[in-house]
Structure formats: structure tokens, C-alpha cells
C-alpha positions as CSV (number, residue, x, y, z in Angstrom):
1,M,19.6,-5.4,-23.9
2,T,17.3,-5.1,-26.9
3,S,15.3,-2.0,-27.6
4,K,12.1,-3.8,-26.6
5,E,13.6,-4.9,-23.3
6,F,14.7,-1.4,-22.6
7,E,11.3,0.0,-23.3
8,E,9.6,-2.6,-21.1
9,E,12.0,-1.9,-18.3
10,Q,11.4,1.8,-18.7
11,I,7.6,1.2,-18.4
12,L,8.2,-0.6,-15.2
13,N,10.4,2.1,-13.8
14,L,7.9,4.8,-14.8
15,L,5.1,2.9,-13.1
16,M,7.1,2.4,-9.9
17,G,8.1,6.1,-9.9
18,L,4.4,7.1,-10.3
19,T,3.5,4.8,-7.4
20,N,6.1,6.3,-5.2
21,K,5.0,9.9,-6.0
22,I,1.2,9.5,-6.1
23,S,0.5,8.5,-2.5
24,P,2.4,11.3,-0.7
25,K,1.2,13.9,-3.2
26,F,-2.4,12.6,-2.9
27,E,-2.2,12.9,0.9
28,R,-0.7,16.5,0.7
29,C,-3.4,17.6,-1.7
30,T,-6.4,16.0,-0.1
31,G,-5.4,15.9,3.6
32,I,-6.0,12.2,3.9
33,S,-4.4,9.0,2.7
34,S,-6.0,7.2,-0.3
35,T,-6.6,4.1,1.9
36,R,-8.4,6.1,4.6
37,L,-10.5,7.9,2.0
38,A,-11.5,4.6,0.4
39,I,-12.6,3.4,3.9
40,L,-14.6,6.6,4.4
41,Q,-16.2,6.2,0.9
42,I,-17.3,2.7,1.6
43,L,-18.7,3.7,5.0
44,C,-20.5,6.5,3.3
45,E,-22.3,4.0,1.1
46,C,-23.5,1.8,3.9
47,T,-24.9,2.4,7.3
48,E,-22.6,-0.1,9.1
49,I,-20.2,-2.7,8.1
50,N,-18.3,-5.5,9.7
51,Q,-14.6,-4.6,10.1
52,S,-13.4,-7.8,8.3
53,Q,-15.8,-7.1,5.4
54,L,-14.4,-3.6,5.2
55,Q,-10.9,-5.0,5.2
56,K,-11.7,-7.3,2.2
57,H,-13.2,-4.4,0.3
58,I,-10.1,-2.3,0.7
59,H,-7.7,-5.2,0.1
60,I,-5.4,-4.7,3.1
61,D,-4.4,-6.9,6.0
62,S,-6.2,-7.0,9.3
63,A,-3.4,-5.1,11.2
64,A,-3.6,-2.3,8.6
65,I,-7.3,-1.9,8.7
66,T,-7.2,-1.8,12.5
67,R,-4.5,0.9,12.4
68,H,-6.4,3.0,9.9
69,L,-9.7,2.7,11.8
70,K,-8.0,3.6,15.1
71,Q,-6.7,6.8,13.6
72,L,-10.0,7.6,11.9
73,E,-11.7,7.0,15.2
74,A,-9.3,9.3,17.0
75,D,-10.0,11.9,14.4
76,G,-13.7,11.5,15.2
77,M,-14.6,10.3,11.7
78,V,-15.7,6.7,12.5
79,T,-17.1,4.8,15.4
80,R,-16.4,1.2,16.1
81,Q,-18.5,-1.1,18.3
82,R,-18.1,-4.7,19.3
83,N,-20.9,-7.1,18.5
84,P,-22.5,-7.9,21.9
85,N,-23.2,-11.4,20.7
86,D,-19.7,-12.1,19.4
87,N,-16.9,-10.1,20.9
88,R,-14.6,-11.0,18.0
89,E,-16.7,-9.0,15.6
90,T,-16.4,-5.2,15.3
91,F,-18.9,-3.0,13.4
92,V,-17.8,0.3,11.9
93,R,-19.8,3.3,10.9
94,L,-19.2,6.8,9.7
95,S,-19.7,9.4,12.4
96,E,-21.4,12.8,11.9
97,E,-18.0,14.3,11.6
98,G,-17.0,11.8,9.0
99,H,-20.2,12.6,7.0
100,R,-19.4,16.3,7.3
101,R,-15.8,15.9,6.0
102,I,-16.2,13.2,3.3
103,E,-17.6,15.7,0.7
104,G,-14.6,17.9,1.1
105,Y,-12.2,14.9,0.7
106,K,-14.1,13.7,-2.4
107,S,-13.9,17.2,-3.9
108,E,-10.1,17.3,-3.3
109,K,-9.7,13.8,-4.7
110,H,-11.5,15.0,-7.9
111,H,-9.2,18.0,-8.1
112,F,-6.2,15.8,-7.7
113,I,-7.3,13.5,-10.5
114,Q,-7.9,16.5,-12.7
115,Q,-4.3,17.6,-12.1
116,I,-2.9,14.2,-13.0
117,L,-4.9,13.9,-16.2
118,D,-4.4,17.5,-17.2
119,G,-3.8,17.7,-21.0
120,F,-5.3,14.2,-21.7
121,R,-8.2,14.0,-24.1
122,E,-11.2,11.8,-23.0
123,E,-10.2,9.2,-25.5
124,E,-6.6,9.0,-24.2
125,T,-8.0,8.7,-20.6
126,K,-10.1,5.7,-21.7
127,V,-7.2,4.0,-23.4
128,L,-4.9,4.6,-20.4
129,A,-7.6,3.2,-18.0
130,D,-7.9,0.1,-20.3
131,F,-4.1,-0.4,-20.4
132,L,-3.8,-0.1,-16.6
133,K,-6.7,-2.5,-16.0
134,R,-5.1,-5.0,-18.3
135,M,-1.7,-4.6,-16.5
136,Q,-3.5,-5.0,-13.1
137,N,-5.2,-8.2,-14.3
138,N,-1.9,-9.6,-15.6
139,I,-0.3,-9.0,-12.1
């Protein structure tokens, strides 16, 4: 294995390790999964949205969005209602409880991001974001 191949493999291993650590750590710090928070944030920006449109925004499959929404509904943070004209369509909206709790979640998310980027200069953060976007586009 060449030095370049070793470094490339090391980058992949580091990225995979970060992925495995970020989700559970994020949930412990914020009290909610990153996917559920993303759902709440989208619902906070609109009055009501079709469940399939929400699924496309979040980039998860239909079973996953249903699972997340059922749990958020059980927690009192969202409401779901079938379209009376088309029973196959479900509309989702943020409940009063969801509106009340979203700000706390956003604050915890901001704190979590600050922890991750502790010690990074603004220029370094911009370069890192650019690198990660380019990698994401390549994938």
C-alpha cells in the first residue's frame, strides 16, 4: 500500500468513525435525534406539509418518516391528519408543544456544533465545510 493509499483509507476510516459517533452523541446532548430535529425544523418553517413532501426534504424512506412521525406524534410534538379528499395523503403540522420545544432543541444543536468545532478558526471551518460538500457531491 502506498503512502497516498494509506492516507486515503485513513480519511475514510476517520469519516466513518465520526459518523458512528456523531448521531448517538448528538441525541444525548440535544435529547432528540438529528432526523427528528430536521423534521421539526421543516415543520417550524411551514404551517403544514404533505408527509411525502416532508420525506423528500429529509431524504429518508417512507417507512422511516412514518416511524419518526408516529413517535413525534406520541410525544405531542406533531399532529397528522388525513386529507378528507384523498385518504392516501397525510398532512403534518407542528403542535403547540412542538413549537414550545423546538427552540430548546435548536439551542442544544448550536451548543453541540460549537463543541465539535471547538478550536477551529472561522477560515478552517469554511474550508472544512467546502471539503465536506465536495466529498458529498462526489458520493
